[in-house]
N, C-alpha and C positions, 0 to 999 in steps of 0.2 A: 548501492543503497541497502538499508536494512529495514525490514518490516518486522515489527515485534508486537506481541499481544499475548492472548491466552488461547489454549486449544479450543476449537469450536468457533472461533471468530472468522475463520477463512483467510488468515494471514498468509499461509503457505500457498493456498489456491490462488490468491491474488498475485503473489510473486511469480508463480508458474505462468499465469496468464500474461503478465507483463513481459516475462522473458520470451515466451513463445511469440507474442506480438512483435517484439523487437527483431527476432531472428527471421520468422517466416514472412512477415508482411512489410517490415521496415528495413530489411536487409542489413541489419547490424549484427554484431557478435554479442552473445549473452551467455552468462553462466548463472545458475540458480542453485543454492544449497540451503539446507534447513536443519534445524535442531529443535528438539522437543524437550519439555520438562518430563518428570516422571509420570504425571497423570495424563491420561488420554484427552480428557476434556477438562479445561480449567487450569492445566499446567502451563508454564510459560512456553512460548513458541517464538522462534526467530527464523527468519529466512533472509539470506543474503542474495542480492541480485547485482551482478556486474554487467553493465551494458557499455559497449564501446564500438567505434567504427574501425578499430585496429585489433591486433591480436591481444587476447586476454592471457596474462601470464600467471595469474594466481586467482583461484576461485572464491576465496574468502574476502570479506570486507573488514579491514582493520579500522579505518577512519571513514565512515560513510559521508558522502556529500549530502545525502538525503537520509533522514532517520524518521520512521513512522512508528509512533508508540500508541497502542490502543488500550493499554492498561496502565495503572499507576506503577505496578511492579516492573513492567517493561521500561517505563520512563526512568524509574529509579535505577534500574540496572544498566541502561544503555546511554542515558544522556551524556555521560562523560566522553563517549567515544566519537561524537560527531566532529567532523572536520571544522576547524574555525572558518566561519563564513558560510557554513552549510545551511541546510534547510531542515527544520524540525517540525513535523506535522503531528498534532495530537487531537484527540476527540475530547470535546469539552465535558461530556458526561463522565468519562472514565479517568481522565487525567487532569490533575491540578498541577500547573507549572509551579515548581518550588525553587528551582535553582536558576541562576543566571548563566546562560551558555552563550558563547560567541557564535551565534547562529541566528538566522531568521526564524522566529518562532511563529507558526501559524496554528492557531487553535480553531477548530471547526466543529460545529454541532452536527456531525455526520450521523451518528446513531439516532439522535432526536429527529432529524430531518427525515431519515428513512422511515421511522415509525409513523411520523405525522403524514408523510406524502404517500407511502406505499403500504404501511401497516404490517410489514413482515421484516423482522430484523435479519433474516437469512441473507439479504443482499447488502448488508452493512459493508462487507469487504469490497464489493463492486463500487459502491459509492466512494469509499476511501481510494480505490484505484482511480476513479475518475478525477478526484481531487489531485492525486499525485501526477497524473498525466497532464492535467491543466496547469499545475504549478511548475512542472519541470519541462514540459514539451519534449520529452525524450522519445516518445512514440506517438503516433497519430491515434486519436480516439477511434477512428474507423478500424484500425488494426486490432484494438482491444475487442471491438464488437465482432470482428471476423473470428477471433479465437473463441469468444463466447458462443457463437453460432455452431462451432464444432464440438463444444464441450457440454452444452446445456440443452436439456430437452426443450423442444419448440414451445411447449406450453408455458415455460418460465422465461423465455427470451424477452418478452416485453417488459416484465418486471425488472430484469437485469438491465435492459436498455435504459429504463427510467432511472434506476439507481446510478448507472454510469453518468447519465446526463445531469442528475442532481449533484454528483461529486464534481463534475466538470464546471458547473455553474458556481459551486462554492469556491473552487480554486481559481476562478477567473479574476483578473484584476478589476477593481471597482471603477 
């Protein structure tokens, strides 16, 4: 899968958390790589995650089964690479779907929901991760929470748990 957005959105952090959860708690193989635009914050960001129950032979994603775009620029740059029949996840505030792709397109109000329910956009990426986990069922939500417990100061755990739960609920079938 490919996570894409802009610097400061936590795209790479979310990808690292997902890969760690897959390897450490769900006993899968995973590889995570990343690339940044020229600007530290606001530049384009991409993180590739490969998760498999067998040997991974190549660490980059050429045609993702899952593509997450959190900015219009990321969407414009990456929508052509999604595998036919794949899953394209976008945030309704930042991305306007313009092109027709041969993929399941899921537009979610993740950023708005985080602001309304939590009030702090810093956990937008964890909400997105919850939606990805819910929509793909690649790793268990408990595995994501266990990684968060090792990476996040205890005072911020509840906020992250709530963001993860919001994303899971958004990605759940109706």
